[in-house]
C-alpha positions as CSV (number, residue, x, y, z in Angstrom):
1,X,-216.8,-68.5,-49.9
2,X,-214.4,-69.4,-47.1
3,X,-212.0,-71.6,-48.0
4,X,-211.7,-74.5,-45.6
5,X,-208.0,-75.9,-43.6
6,X,-206.9,-78.4,-42.4
7,X,-206.9,-78.5,-38.2
8,X,-204.0,-78.5,-36.2
9,X,-202.0,-80.3,-33.5
10,X,-203.4,-77.1,-31.1
11,X,-206.9,-76.8,-32.2
12,X,-206.6,-81.1,-31.9
13,X,-204.8,-80.9,-28.4
14,X,-205.6,-78.0,-27.4
15,X,-202.0,-77.6,-26.3
16,X,-199.4,-75.6,-27.9
17,X,-195.8,-76.9,-28.9
18,X,-193.9,-76.9,-26.4
19,X,-190.3,-77.1,-28.0
20,X,-188.8,-74.2,-27.7
21,X,-189.2,-73.6,-24.9
22,X,-189.0,-76.5,-22.8
23,X,-187.5,-79.1,-24.5
24,X,-183.6,-78.3,-23.3
25,X,-184.8,-78.7,-19.6
26,X,-186.3,-81.7,-20.4
27,X,-183.3,-83.4,-22.0
28,X,-181.4,-82.5,-18.4
29,X,-183.6,-83.7,-16.4
30,X,-183.6,-86.6,-17.6
31,X,-179.8,-86.5,-18.2
32,X,-180.1,-85.7,-14.6
33,X,-182.9,-88.8,-14.3
34,X,-179.9,-91.1,-15.7
35,X,-177.0,-89.6,-13.9
36,X,-179.0,-90.5,-10.6
37,X,-179.5,-93.9,-12.0
38,X,-175.6,-94.7,-12.5
39,X,-175.5,-93.1,-9.2
40,X,-177.8,-96.3,-7.5
41,X,-175.8,-98.5,-9.5
42,X,-172.3,-97.2,-7.7
43,X,-174.3,-97.2,-4.6
44,X,-175.6,-101.4,-5.3
45,X,-171.7,-101.8,-6.9
46,X,-170.6,-100.7,-3.5
47,X,-173.0,-102.5,-1.3
48,X,-171.6,-105.9,-2.6
49,X,-167.5,-105.1,-2.0
50,X,-168.9,-105.1,2.2
51,X,-167.3,-108.4,2.2
52,X,-164.0,-106.4,1.0
53,X,-163.6,-104.3,4.3
54,X,-164.5,-101.3,5.1
55,X,-161.7,-99.5,3.1
56,X,-163.4,-100.8,0.2
57,X,-166.6,-99.5,0.5
58,X,-165.8,-96.4,1.6
59,X,-162.8,-96.2,-1.5
60,X,-166.7,-97.0,-4.1
61,X,-168.7,-95.4,-2.1
62,X,-166.2,-92.0,-3.0
63,X,-166.2,-93.2,-6.4
64,X,-169.5,-93.1,-6.8
65,X,-170.6,-89.7,-5.8
66,X,-167.0,-88.7,-7.7
67,X,-169.1,-89.9,-10.8
68,X,-172.4,-88.8,-9.9
69,X,-170.4,-84.5,-9.4
70,X,-167.5,-84.8,-12.1
71,X,-165.6,-84.2,-9.3
72,X,-162.1,-82.9,-9.4
73,X,-161.7,-84.5,-5.4
74,X,-163.6,-86.5,-3.4
75,X,-163.6,-86.6,0.5
76,X,-164.9,-89.0,2.8
77,X,-163.9,-88.5,6.6
78,X,-164.9,-89.6,10.6
79,X,-164.9,-86.4,12.7
80,X,-162.5,-86.2,15.7
81,X,-163.7,-88.1,19.0
82,X,-166.6,-90.0,16.4
83,X,-166.7,-93.7,15.9
84,X,-163.2,-93.9,17.8
85,X,-162.4,-98.2,17.0
86,X,-163.4,-97.5,12.8
87,X,-160.9,-98.0,10.4
88,X,-159.6,-96.0,8.1
89,X,-161.1,-92.6,9.5
90,X,-160.7,-90.8,5.6
91,X,-160.6,-91.6,2.0
92,X,-159.7,-90.1,-0.8
93,X,-160.1,-90.0,-4.3
94,X,-159.7,-88.4,-7.8
95,X,-161.0,-87.3,-10.6
96,X,-159.7,-90.4,-12.0
97,X,-161.0,-92.7,-9.4
98,X,-158.0,-93.3,-7.8
99,X,-157.5,-93.8,-3.8
100,X,-155.1,-91.6,-2.0
101,X,-154.1,-92.9,1.5
102,X,-151.0,-90.6,2.1
103,X,-152.3,-87.6,3.6
104,X,-148.9,-85.6,2.6
105,X,-149.5,-86.0,-0.8
106,X,-152.7,-84.4,-0.9
107,X,-153.3,-80.5,-2.4
108,X,-153.0,-77.9,0.4
109,X,-156.9,-77.7,0.0
110,X,-157.8,-81.1,0.3
111,X,-155.4,-81.2,3.3
112,X,-157.4,-78.2,4.8
113,X,-161.2,-79.3,3.5
114,X,-160.0,-83.0,5.2
115,X,-158.9,-81.1,8.5
116,X,-162.2,-78.8,8.3
117,X,-164.0,-82.6,8.3
118,X,-162.1,-84.3,10.7
119,X,-162.7,-81.0,13.5
120,X,-166.6,-81.2,13.1
121,X,-166.8,-77.5,11.1
122,X,-170.2,-76.6,10.4
123,X,-169.9,-75.4,6.5
124,X,-172.2,-74.7,4.2
125,X,-173.7,-77.8,2.3
126,X,-172.6,-76.1,-1.6
127,X,-169.4,-73.1,-1.2
128,X,-167.0,-72.1,-4.1
129,X,-167.8,-75.7,-5.8
130,X,-167.4,-77.6,-2.6
131,X,-171.0,-80.0,-1.6
132,X,-170.9,-81.2,1.7
133,X,-173.0,-83.8,3.1
134,X,-173.0,-85.4,6.7
135,X,-172.4,-89.0,7.4
136,X,-175.3,-89.6,10.4
137,X,-175.5,-92.2,12.2
138,X,-178.9,-92.2,14.6
139,X,-179.5,-89.1,13.7
140,X,-176.1,-87.9,14.9
141,X,-173.5,-86.1,12.3
142,X,-170.2,-88.3,12.4
143,X,-168.0,-87.2,9.5
144,X,-168.4,-86.0,6.0
145,X,-169.1,-86.4,2.2
146,X,-167.2,-83.4,1.3
147,X,-166.4,-83.0,-3.1
148,X,-165.0,-80.7,-5.0
149,X,-167.8,-81.2,-8.2
150,X,-166.8,-79.6,-11.7
151,X,-170.5,-79.3,-13.2
152,X,-171.7,-76.7,-15.2
153,X,-174.3,-75.4,-12.5
154,X,-174.5,-76.6,-8.4
155,X,-175.9,-79.4,-7.5
156,X,-179.6,-79.9,-7.3
157,X,-181.9,-81.7,-3.8
158,X,-182.0,-84.6,-6.1
159,X,-178.8,-84.8,-6.5
160,X,-177.4,-84.3,-2.8
161,X,-179.7,-87.1,-1.9
162,X,-177.5,-89.3,-3.7
163,X,-174.9,-88.0,-2.3
164,X,-176.8,-88.1,1.9
165,X,-177.7,-91.9,1.0
166,X,-173.5,-92.3,0.0
167,X,-172.8,-91.0,3.3
168,X,-175.4,-92.7,5.4
169,X,-174.1,-95.7,4.0
170,X,-170.3,-95.3,5.1
171,X,-171.0,-94.2,8.4
172,X,-173.3,-97.4,8.7
173,X,-169.8,-99.4,7.5
174,X,-167.4,-97.7,9.7
175,X,-170.0,-98.3,12.4
176,X,-170.1,-102.1,11.3
177,X,-166.3,-102.0,11.3
178,X,-165.7,-100.5,14.5
179,X,-168.5,-103.2,16.1
180,X,-165.7,-106.1,14.2
181,X,-163.1,-104.3,15.6
182,X,-164.6,-104.3,18.9
183,X,-165.9,-107.5,18.8
184,X,-162.5,-109.0,17.5
185,X,-160.6,-107.7,21.1
186,X,-162.9,-108.8,22.7
187,X,-162.7,-112.1,21.3
188,X,-158.7,-112.0,21.8
189,X,-159.2,-111.0,25.0
190,X,-161.6,-113.8,26.2
191,X,-159.3,-115.9,24.6
192,X,-156.4,-114.8,26.0
193,X,-158.1,-114.8,29.6
194,X,-159.5,-118.7,29.2
195,X,-156.1,-119.7,27.5
196,X,-155.0,-118.3,31.0
197,X,-157.6,-119.5,33.0
198,X,-156.3,-122.9,31.6
199,X,-153.1,-123.1,32.5
200,X,-153.7,-121.4,35.9
201,X,-156.4,-124.8,35.9
202,X,-153.3,-127.0,34.8
203,X,-151.0,-125.5,37.7
204,X,-153.7,-125.2,40.8
205,X,-153.9,-129.6,39.3
206,X,-150.6,-130.0,39.0
207,X,-150.7,-128.1,43.0
208,X,-153.1,-129.8,44.2
209,X,-152.3,-133.3,43.4
210,X,-148.3,-132.6,45.1
211,X,-150.6,-130.9,48.2
212,X,-152.6,-134.3,48.9
213,X,-149.1,-136.3,48.0
214,X,-147.1,-133.8,51.3
215,X,-150.6,-134.3,53.2
216,X,-150.5,-138.1,53.1
217,X,-147.2,-138.2,53.8
218,X,-147.5,-136.0,56.3
219,X,-150.2,-138.2,57.5
220,X,-147.9,-141.4,57.1
221,X,-145.6,-139.3,59.4
222,X,-147.8,-138.5,62.8
223,X,-149.3,-142.1,61.8
224,X,-145.5,-143.6,62.3
225,X,-144.7,-141.4,65.2
226,X,-147.7,-142.8,67.2
227,X,-147.1,-146.5,66.2
228,X,-143.7,-146.4,66.9
229,X,-144.9,-144.5,70.1
230,X,-146.6,-147.2,70.9
231,X,-144.1,-150.1,69.7
232,X,-141.9,-148.8,72.5
233,X,-144.3,-148.9,75.1
234,X,-145.6,-152.3,74.4
235,X,-141.3,-153.3,74.2
236,X,-141.1,-151.7,77.8
237,X,-144.2,-154.0,78.8
238,X,-143.2,-157.1,77.2
239,X,-139.2,-156.3,78.9
240,X,-140.4,-154.8,82.5
241,X,-143.3,-157.6,83.0
242,X,-143.8,-160.1,80.9
243,X,-140.0,-161.2,80.4
244,X,-139.8,-161.0,83.8
245,X,-142.9,-163.6,84.7
246,X,-141.0,-166.3,81.9
247,X,-137.6,-166.0,83.4
248,X,-139.1,-166.2,86.8
249,X,-141.3,-169.4,85.7
250,X,-138.3,-170.7,84.1
251,X,-136.5,-170.7,87.2
252,X,-139.3,-172.2,89.2
253,X,-139.3,-175.3,86.2
254,X,-135.7,-175.6,87.2
255,X,-136.4,-175.6,90.6
256,X,-138.8,-178.3,90.3
257,X,-137.0,-180.6,88.3
258,X,-133.8,-180.3,91.0
259,X,-136.8,-182.0,93.5
260,X,-138.0,-183.8,90.7
261,X,-134.6,-185.5,90.6
262,X,-134.5,-186.0,94.0
263,X,-137.2,-188.6,93.6
264,X,-135.7,-190.6,91.7
265,X,-137.2,-192.7,89.6
266,X,-140.6,-191.8,90.4
267,X,-139.9,-188.1,89.4
268,X,-138.2,-189.4,86.1
269,X,-141.9,-188.7,84.4
270,X,-142.2,-185.2,85.5
271,X,-138.5,-184.4,85.1
272,X,-139.2,-185.5,82.1
273,X,-142.3,-183.0,81.3
274,X,-140.2,-180.2,83.6
275,X,-137.2,-180.3,81.1
276,X,-140.0,-179.7,77.8
277,X,-141.5,-176.8,80.3
278,X,-137.9,-175.3,80.5
279,X,-137.3,-175.5,76.6
280,X,-140.4,-173.9,75.9
281,X,-139.2,-170.9,78.6
282,X,-136.2,-170.4,77.2
283,X,-138.0,-170.3,73.8
284,X,-140.4,-168.0,75.0
285,X,-137.7,-166.3,75.9
286,X,-136.1,-165.6,73.1
287,X,-138.9,-164.7,70.8
288,X,-140.3,-162.1,73.4
289,X,-136.1,-160.7,73.5
290,X,-136.8,-160.9,69.2
291,X,-139.5,-159.1,69.2
292,X,-138.6,-156.7,72.0
293,X,-135.6,-155.8,69.8
294,X,-138.1,-155.3,66.6
295,X,-140.6,-153.3,68.4
296,X,-137.2,-150.8,69.5
297,X,-136.6,-150.7,66.1
298,X,-138.0,-147.5,64.3
299,X,-139.6,-147.9,60.8
300,X,-138.8,-145.6,58.1
301,X,-141.2,-143.0,56.8
302,X,-141.3,-144.0,53.6
303,X,-143.0,-147.5,55.0
304,X,-146.5,-145.8,53.9
305,X,-148.1,-148.6,51.5
306,X,-149.8,-151.9,52.3
307,X,-146.9,-154.0,50.6
308,X,-144.1,-151.6,52.4
309,X,-145.9,-152.8,55.9
310,X,-146.5,-156.5,54.7
311,X,-142.8,-156.3,54.3
312,X,-141.9,-155.2,57.4
313,X,-144.6,-157.8,58.8
314,X,-142.4,-160.4,56.3
315,X,-138.6,-159.4,57.6
316,X,-139.8,-159.8,61.7
317,X,-140.5,-163.7,60.6
318,X,-138.1,-164.4,58.4
319,X,-135.5,-165.7,61.0
320,X,-138.6,-168.5,61.3
321,X,-139.5,-168.3,58.1
322,X,-139.1,-168.0,54.7
323,X,-141.5,-165.7,53.4
324,X,-141.7,-163.8,50.0
325,X,-144.3,-161.3,49.1
326,X,-146.1,-161.3,45.9
327,X,-147.9,-157.8,45.0
328,X,-150.6,-158.1,41.6
329,X,-152.2,-154.7,40.6
330,X,-151.7,-151.6,40.9
331,X,-151.1,-150.0,44.7
332,X,-154.1,-147.9,45.9
333,X,-154.0,-145.8,48.9
334,X,-155.9,-146.9,51.9
335,X,-157.9,-144.4,53.5
336,X,-157.7,-144.0,58.1
337,X,-155.6,-147.0,59.5
338,X,-157.1,-149.7,57.2
339,X,-153.8,-150.6,55.6
340,X,-152.7,-150.5,59.8
341,X,-155.1,-153.2,60.2
342,X,-154.4,-155.8,57.1
343,X,-151.0,-155.9,57.9
344,X,-151.9,-156.9,61.5
345,X,-154.1,-159.7,60.3
346,X,-151.3,-160.8,57.5
347,X,-148.7,-160.8,60.7
348,X,-151.5,-162.4,63.3
349,X,-151.5,-165.4,60.4
350,X,-147.8,-165.6,59.9
351,X,-147.5,-166.3,63.3
352,X,-149.5,-168.7,63.9
353,X,-147.9,-170.6,61.0
354,X,-145.0,-170.0,62.4
355,X,-146.3,-171.4,66.0
356,X,-148.3,-174.2,65.2
357,X,-148.1,-175.7,61.7
358,X,-144.2,-176.5,61.5
359,X,-144.1,-174.7,58.1
360,X,-140.6,-172.9,56.7
361,X,-142.0,-171.2,53.9
362,X,-145.1,-169.2,53.7
363,X,-145.8,-166.8,50.2
364,X,-148.1,-164.2,51.0
365,X,-150.3,-162.2,47.5
366,X,-150.9,-159.5,47.9
367,X,-153.4,-158.6,45.1
368,X,-155.4,-155.1,43.9
369,X,-158.8,-156.2,41.1
370,X,-161.1,-153.4,40.5
371,X,-163.9,-154.6,43.2
372,X,-161.4,-155.8,46.0
373,X,-158.0,-156.4,47.7
374,X,-157.4,-159.9,48.6
375,X,-154.3,-161.0,50.8
376,X,-153.6,-164.9,50.6
377,X,-151.3,-166.1,53.5
378,X,-149.9,-169.6,52.3
379,X,-147.6,-172.1,53.9
380,X,-146.3,-176.2,53.6
381,X,-147.0,-176.4,57.1
382,X,-149.1,-179.4,58.8
383,X,-152.3,-177.6,59.1
384,X,-156.0,-178.9,58.3
385,X,-158.3,-176.3,56.9
386,X,-161.6,-177.8,57.5
387,X,-160.0,-178.0,60.9
388,X,-159.6,-174.2,61.3
389,X,-162.5,-173.6,59.7
390,X,-164.0,-175.2,62.9
391,X,-162.2,-173.6,65.1
392,X,-163.0,-170.2,63.7
393,X,-166.7,-170.7,64.5
394,X,-166.1,-172.2,68.0
395,X,-164.0,-169.2,68.9
396,X,-166.8,-166.7,67.0
397,X,-169.4,-168.3,69.8
398,X,-167.9,-169.5,72.8
399,X,-165.6,-167.7,75.5
400,X,-161.7,-168.8,75.2
401,X,-158.9,-168.2,77.6
402,X,-156.8,-165.5,75.2
403,X,-154.2,-168.2,74.1
404,X,-156.1,-169.4,70.9
405,X,-157.8,-166.1,69.7
406,X,-155.8,-165.9,66.3
407,X,-157.9,-166.6,64.3
408,X,-161.2,-164.3,65.8
409,X,-158.6,-161.6,66.0
410,X,-158.1,-161.8,62.0
411,X,-160.9,-161.9,61.4
412,X,-162.4,-158.9,63.5
413,X,-159.7,-157.2,61.7
414,X,-160.8,-158.0,58.3
415,X,-164.5,-158.1,59.5
416,X,-164.4,-154.4,60.8
417,X,-163.2,-153.7,57.0
418,X,-166.0,-155.2,55.5
419,X,-164.0,-157.9,54.1
420,X,-164.0,-161.9,55.3
421,X,-161.9,-164.7,55.6
422,X,-161.7,-168.2,54.3
423,X,-159.2,-170.8,55.1
424,X,-158.2,-173.4,51.6
425,X,-155.8,-176.2,50.8
426,X,-152.1,-174.3,49.3
427,X,-150.7,-175.7,46.9
428,X,-147.6,-175.5,49.1
429,X,-148.9,-178.1,51.0
430,X,-150.7,-176.3,54.1
431,X,-153.2,-173.9,54.6
432,X,-154.1,-170.6,52.4
433,X,-155.7,-168.2,54.7
434,X,-157.6,-166.2,51.7
435,X,-158.8,-162.4,53.3
436,X,-161.2,-160.6,50.9
437,X,-161.6,-156.8,51.7
438,X,-163.7,-155.0,48.8
439,X,-163.5,-151.6,47.3
440,X,-164.3,-148.7,48.4
441,X,-162.9,-150.3,51.8
442,X,-165.2,-149.0,55.1
443,X,-163.3,-147.8,58.5
444,X,-163.2,-149.4,61.2
445,X,-165.7,-150.3,63.2
446,X,-164.1,-149.6,66.6
447,X,-161.7,-147.0,67.7
448,X,-157.9,-148.1,66.8
449,X,-154.6,-147.1,67.6
450,X,-154.1,-144.8,64.6
451,X,-158.0,-143.7,64.3
452,X,-157.9,-142.9,68.3
453,X,-155.3,-140.4,68.0
454,X,-155.3,-138.7,64.9
455,X,-159.2,-139.7,63.7
456,X,-160.7,-139.4,60.2
457,X,-161.2,-136.4,58.3
458,X,-165.3,-137.0,58.6
459,X,-165.0,-136.7,62.7
460,X,-166.4,-133.2,64.2
461,X,-165.0,-132.2,67.9
462,X,-168.2,-132.3,69.8
């Protein structure tokens, strides 16, 4: 009778235990896997140090490779001519994880390996304890991660895969560093160009303002020359014709007065009127002489604004009238010869006051407002604003003989600038002539002395 036996593991599973043959290999494989996991953990630690800059990340990559290979030295370097803007160009780490940045402090064999990497020499992946994997970027090698390992056997393909991951991460970091440096350089250049452009724009604005001032002064000087020429011509005309006629009229009155005296009592009334005519002719001659003298006086080149022109006009009437000029608001430059038109209108008003109002005092008030320029001529004479308004309406519609054209001349000059005039009772007791010109100014509709000879900027030659 055969003795029965209990089934063993081989009987139950049909597989003999491989413990004696494969356990050691299994343990070593497990250690490799754990080693690879630790290397991946090192890679993750390296990745989160990206914010510290490329050097910190590269040193962490080199430490991870050194730890994975138990390396005596680990080198991570770029080849010459690759990623030229990237920094640092190389990183070396000792077995204790200490980074060495001074190339002269490295051992000779480490410097030789670093020189070979920089020169771009193609060397075996495994050679005399050195492990080399390329750093690739877009399929091209830009450098090498190399380490002098102290493992009992050469690294396996899985170890090389871990090193390639580390090397490629380093390549990406260096490429990002290069792009960042290039971007910073472009940013600095752009900021420099912007600052230069801003400074040039400011300088150009200053020079433009200066050129405009020079242009205005030149235009004023040209206008002044033309006006002075016209003034001298008028003065010659007054001296050679009008004054001679008035003197002749005075002489004729004197002859007639002698004949009236011969009539005796019958010619007394005629003689009285002739005496009045003689006095008027003498006053006319005196006024003509003063006007000729004033016309011969050359204006200064600094007279370029409306207040300065009005000062000139007031000065010409000062012998007969106490004229005061008051200016309110900021003085504005006027286009073309508009300031001359306004000054002539004020001069006409002052002449009317001197000739007809029996006034002694006049206040000219020039006001610059937001939407208009207002000029008021107020006197202490005997004028009536209602009568003057009615007289202006008659002069606008009726043909007069030229002796009563003062008001309509003022109205015409102001109307051609888009403005209007009105007559009010002045606080001084006389009449206040108010001229209102809207802003912006409208150009004159008729060619004046300046407008016809100089022309406006918008005019085109035929």
